[in-house]
C-alpha positions in Angstrom: 10.4 -28.3 8.9 12.2 -31.0 8.2 15.2 -32.1 10.2 18.4 -31.1 8.0 21.6 -33.2 8.1 24.8 -32.1 6.5 27.6 -34.6 5.4 30.8 -33.6 4.9 32.3 -36.1 3.0 35.2 -37.0 0.2 34.5 -38.9 -3.1 37.3 -41.3 -2.2 35.8 -42.2 1.3 35.3 -45.7 1.6 33.1 -45.2 5.1 30.9 -43.3 3.0 30.6 -45.9 0.5 30.1 -48.3 3.3 27.6 -46.2 5.3 25.8 -44.5 2.3 22.9 -47.1 1.7 22.1 -46.9 5.4 22.2 -42.7 5.7 19.9 -42.8 2.4 17.4 -45.2 4.0 17.3 -42.8 7.2 17.1 -39.5 5.7 13.8 -41.2 3.7 12.6 -43.1 7.0 12.7 -39.8 9.0 11.6 -37.1 6.2 14.7 -35.4 7.1 16.6 -33.1 4.3 20.4 -34.4 3.4 22.8 -31.6 2.5 25.6 -33.5 0.7 29.1 -31.1 1.3 31.9 -32.4 -0.4 35.0 -30.7 0.8 38.7 -31.0 0.3 40.1 -33.5 2.7 44.0 -32.2 2.0 43.5 -28.5 2.7 40.6 -28.9 5.8 41.8 -31.7 7.7 45.1 -31.4 8.9 44.4 -28.5 10.9 41.8 -30.6 12.4 43.9 -33.0 13.3 43.3 -35.6 10.4 46.2 -37.3 9.0 45.7 -39.0 5.3 45.8 -42.5 5.2 49.1 -42.9 3.3 51.5 -40.8 5.7 50.0 -43.3 8.8 51.9 -45.5 10.3 51.8 -49.1 8.7 50.1 -50.3 11.4 47.2 -47.8 11.4 47.2 -48.5 7.6 46.6 -52.5 8.2 43.9 -51.6 10.8 42.2 -49.4 8.7 42.2 -52.2 6.1 41.2 -54.9 8.5 38.0 -52.8 9.7 36.8 -52.2 5.9 37.2 -55.8 5.2 35.2 -56.4 8.4 32.4 -53.7 7.7 32.0 -54.8 3.9 31.5 -58.3 5.1 28.9 -56.8 8.2 27.2 -54.7 5.5 27.0 -57.4 2.8 28.8 -54.6 0.2 31.4 -56.0 -1.8 34.9 -53.5 -1.6 38.0 -54.2 -2.8 40.8 -53.5 0.0 43.2 -51.8 -2.5 41.4 -50.7 -5.6 43.5 -49.9 -8.6 42.7 -45.9 -8.5 43.6 -45.4 -4.6 43.9 -42.8 -3.9 42.7 -41.1 -7.2 44.9 -38.6 -8.9 42.1 -36.1 -7.8 38.7 -36.8 -6.4 37.6 -33.1 -6.2 35.6 -32.8 -9.5 33.9 -35.8 -8.5 32.9 -34.2 -5.3 31.8 -31.1 -7.7 29.7 -33.3 -9.7 27.8 -34.5 -6.8 27.3 -30.6 -5.7 26.2 -29.4 -9.2 24.0 -32.6 -9.1 22.4 -31.7 -5.6 22.1 -28.1 -7.0 19.9 -29.5 -10.3 17.7 -30.7 -7.8 19.0 -34.4 -9.2 19.5 -37.9 -6.8 22.9 -36.4 -5.8 22.8 -39.5 -3.2 22.6 -41.6 -5.8 25.3 -40.2 -7.9 27.7 -40.0 -5.1 26.9 -43.7 -4.2 27.7 -44.5 -8.0 31.3 -42.7 -7.9 32.1 -44.2 -4.3 31.4 -47.4 -6.1 33.1 -47.2 -9.4 36.1 -46.2 -7.4 35.7 -49.0 -4.5 34.5 -51.9 -6.6 34.4 -51.6 -10.3 37.9 -50.3 -10.7 37.5 -47.3 -12.6 39.5 -43.9 -12.4 37.2 -41.5 -11.2 39.8 -38.9 -11.5 38.9 -39.2 -15.1 36.1 -36.7 -16.9 35.2 -38.9 -19.1 34.6 -42.0 -16.6 32.4 -39.3 -14.5 30.6 -38.4 -17.2 29.7 -42.1 -18.0 28.9 -42.5 -14.6 26.4 -39.9 -14.3 24.8 -40.9 -17.7 24.3 -44.5 -16.6 22.4 -43.0 -13.4 20.1 -41.2 -15.5 21.6 -38.0 -15.6 23.2 -35.8 -18.3 26.7 -36.4 -17.5 28.2 -34.1 -20.0 26.3 -31.3 -18.6 27.2 -31.9 -15.1 30.6 -32.3 -16.0 30.5 -28.5 -17.4 29.0 -27.8 -14.2 31.9 -28.9 -12.0 33.8 -25.8 -12.8 31.4 -23.1 -12.7 31.8 -20.0 -10.4 28.5 -21.3 -8.3 30.0 -24.6 -7.8 33.5 -23.3 -6.9 31.8 -20.5 -4.8 30.0 -23.5 -3.0 33.4 -25.5 -3.1 34.7 -22.9 -1.5 31.9 -22.2 1.6 32.1 -26.2 2.2 36.2 -26.1 2.9 35.7 -23.0 5.3 32.7 -24.6 6.9 34.2 -27.8 7.5 37.4 -26.5 8.9 35.8 -24.1 11.2 33.1 -27.0 12.3 36.6 -29.1 13.2 35.7 -31.8 10.0 38.9 -34.1 10.5 37.4 -37.0 9.0 35.2 -38.7 6.2 32.3 -38.8 6.6 31.2 -35.9 9.4 27.8 -35.6 10.0 26.0 -32.5 11.7 22.1 -32.2 12.3 21.2 -29.7 15.1 23.8 -30.2 18.1 24.3 -33.2 17.1 28.3 -33.9 15.4 29.3 -37.8 14.6 32.4 -38.6 12.4 32.3 -42.1 10.9 29.5 -44.3 9.3 29.6 -46.7 12.2 28.4 -43.9 14.6 25.2 -43.9 11.8 23.0 -45.1 14.8 23.1 -41.8 16.8 22.2 -40.1 13.7 19.3 -42.2 13.6 17.9 -41.9 17.2 18.4 -38.4 16.5 16.0 -38.0 13.9 13.8 -40.2 15.2 13.6 -38.0 18.4 13.6 -34.9 16.2 10.4 -36.5 14.3 8.7 -37.0 17.5 8.9 -33.8 18.9 7.1 -32.3 15.7 4.9 -34.6 15.9 3.7 -34.0 19.1 
């Protein structure tokens, strides 16, 4: 049975944008199962000690920009340090669009990365329904149908479950990964997930 990786994150996270390609590669290489679990940052994170970026002291905001620039260069992924539409007026519907795509068996990771790239590279406002629909359509999906699915009872129930699980599991940042007994926060720790999945694959093969 494939190892499951739960990924709790927001559709405004630059770190998920930067880590997404490596995460997708790990999932493919190890034959693991990825479950994308977008959540409501402002609802979940304060209870667990997280601090929204724009409310952090200036020194921390400046270091955040420095780290983004450093990782963007290291990974060869373009990124605007101060994108026009960050923070988006509401990134939650984008998260629910990704969830709807996942529920339909579509390539939700591809859609997720496209939405994040739109925000952090292409200067597009993913809070706008027409922007999200266009991005989904550009990636071979039915944008109008996914837009409708963002607010269905099933999607909203899953959204609530994601928020409850993130709170219960101590999530305080984005992205946060769980796989078996492994819990890591941040794309800079993805090598630990790679090691974990490799070990589990070897155990299953033994």
